[in-house]
N, C-alpha and C positions, 0 to 999 in steps of 0.2 A: 504493500499500500504506500501511497504518497500522500501525507496528511499535513495540513497546516498546524503549526504549533503556537499560533496566536502572537500577541504582543507582550513580551517579557511575562510578568505574574498576573496579566490582566484578569484571567479567570478567576483569580482569587482576591479581587481588589472590588470596591464599591465605586458607584458614579459613573462618570462619562467613559472612562477607559474600559470599564467592565463591559458597558453597554455596547461599545464598538464591536466586541467580540462575542456577544452573547449567543447569537445563532451558531456560531461556531462551536461554542462550549455544549450546546444542545447536541449537536452532531457528535462531538467527541463522547459525551456522556452516554449516548445509546449504541455507540459502536460495538461494545463487547456483545450485545444481545444479537447482532447481525453476523457473528463468526459462526462458522458451521461447528467449531469446537473451541474449547478453551486452549489457546496455545501452551505447548509445554515450556516455552521460552520466548523472548523478544529480543531481536536484533535492531537496534535503532541506528540509522545512519543520520548524524545529526549535522545541520548546516553550520553549526557553531564551534566545529573542531576541525582545522587543517593541519596537515602533517605532511612531511616530506614523503613518507611511504604510508599506504593505508595502515591505521593503527586500531587496536581493539583494547577496550578496557579489561584487564585481566584480575583486577583486585577482587578479593572475596567480599571486602566491604568498602564499595566507593563512597566517597564524600560527595555532596552536592557542590556543585560550582555555580554560585549566584551571579552569573554574567551578565546582569542587566543592571542599568544604573538609573539614579533619580526617582526611584520607586519608594512607596511607604515603608518605614523600618520593618513593619511585621511581615513585609514579602521576603525579608532576608532570613527568616527563621522557619520557612516552608521546609516540611520533610518528606521524604518518600522512602520508605525503609524497605523497598522490594529486595529480594535476595539476588545477589549477583550469580553468574556462573563462569567461573574461570575454565570449566570444560567446554562451554561452547565457545569461549573466545578461542581456545586452542584449536577446537575443531574447524571454525572458521579460517583461522589462520591457515591451518594445513590444507584447505579447500583452495585458497587464493595462492598459497605455494605451489600446489599442484598445477594451478592454471599459470604459473609463471608470473605471478603478481607479487612484487616485493611487499613485506608487511612486518609488522611488529606487535607484539602484545605489551602494552604498558601496564606494569604491575601496580602503579600507584595513582594513575589519573582518574578523575572522577566522572560524575554525570552532570553536563551543563544543562542550561534551561531548555534546550531544545530536545532534552531526553526526559527529565523529570517533570516537566510542566504539563506536556501532553498526557504522559503516563498517568500522572496523578489524577486527571480529569477522566481518563478512559478506563483505568484499572484503579480506582481509588483504595481497593482493600490491599494493595501492594502484595500481591500472593504469586506473581509469575516472576521468574528469573529474568533478569535484563543483562544484555551487553550492549555498550556504545560504540560506534565505529565511526571514524574520521573520514572526512574527504581528503583527497590527495592534492598536494599543492600543484597548481597548474590548471587545476579545474577543466581538465579535458573531458567533455561529454562522452566520447567513445571509451575513453579507459574507465570510466564510471560504470558505464553500461556493462563492461567486460567484468568489472568486480561483480555485479549483480548476477551475471551468467554463472561467475565461478561459485556463487553461494547458493544457487537454485538447489542442491541437493539437501539444505537445511529444510526447506519445505516439507519434503518428504517425512521428515521426523518431527512435524508438529511445531516448527519455528515461525514465528510471525516476523516478518522482514519489513520493516517500517522506515520510509524515507521521511524524515522530519525537516519540513522547510516551510515555504509559502510559495504559492503559485504567482503571486503578485507581490512584490517586495521593494517598493520605491516609497521609502519612508517620508519623504517629502509631501507625498500626495494622498495620504490614507484620509486626511480630511481636506474640506475645502472644494471637493469635486474635481480636483485636477486629474485624478487618475481613473476616474469612470470609464471614460472611453478606451483609454490604453488597456485598462485590466480587462475589459470586455473584448477588445480585439485579440489580445493575447490569449485569453482563456478559449476562444472559439477556435484559434489556431492550434492550441493544444489538443483540443478534441478530435481534430482532423489529424494531427500528428501521432495520436495514440490510438488511432481506429484501426490500424493494421497488426501484422505479426511483429515479432521481434525485429525482424531485419529493417522493416518498414519504420518501425518506432525509432530505432537506433539511427538510420540515415536522416530522419526528420529532426530528431531532437538535437543531432549534431549541428544542425543549421539553425538552432533557436534564435540567435542574434540577428538574423536576417528575417525573421518572422515579423508580421505586423505589430507593433509596438513591443517587440521583444526587448530591445534595451530600454525603452521607456518603463517597462515593467521591472526590469533587473538591471539597474546600473551596474551591479556587480552579481554574478550569478550563484554565489554560494547557497542561495537559498532555493534554486532550481536544481542543483546537481544531485541532491537526494532522489529527485524523479527519476534521473537516469540509472541510479542504481536499482530503484524499485522496478522499473521497466525492464531492465536487464533480467532481473530474477524471475520475470513472468513468463508465462507460455506463449504460444504464438496466437492464443486467442486475442482479440481486440480488448483494450483496456474498458473496466466499467466506471462510469462517473458515479461516485458514491454521494457525492454532496457538492453543491454550489451555494454559495451564500454571500452576503456583504460583511466587509471589515472596513468599518468607517463608510467611506464614499467608494470604495473599490470592490471588485469581484475576485472572489477567491474559491478554489475548488479542490476536491480531493478525488484521487483514482485509485482503484485496486486492480491488480493483475492475477488473473487466475493461474 
């Protein structure tokens, strides 16, 4: 799945910031009930962690990384005590290595807000093991699609692979109407790009910056790259649009890959 993770800790705030992401919160809260089975573990590719080579959290007790700024003090004491899975980290690393993709397991790195914030909404019981995975420096779409393909066998073992980002991420235009047209144009293009098999999706997504309002939607693409991993991990069936809604004055969506 490729899911939006909201704006910082907005889901756990009151007032206007929370209201911007209220529809998204309702979607994430109901997502567990749409799954065919409870995942045995969750692998989250987060937009907020970039490394020279693909990295995975291998700690048995990862700390939370409050990598958001200027929010109310209580949002820096949020907790998410889900179990970690060093075993899954090692398994994912082995699959990447087999595919010729350099990687490493980080024994001390924690879970940033692209990991624990959406999971706290989706799985508040914190009862499913979690591993986080970084983006690779360079942000090459084809390289990230290849990462997803290498991880496909995890799906057969009941692992939910989640790309955590935002389909629209131009922070200047979430308010005031400036991003409405751009977000809708790019969203419509994504629907077309994701409508085919893996080869079609990969070729289309590699050209995202040339898409209508592509760069206007993503001045920097780190929040889009988790989509490439999720798509690569999918089958040759077209993507399924799980949700589309407003975040402030912009359109944001989520897709799943069978």
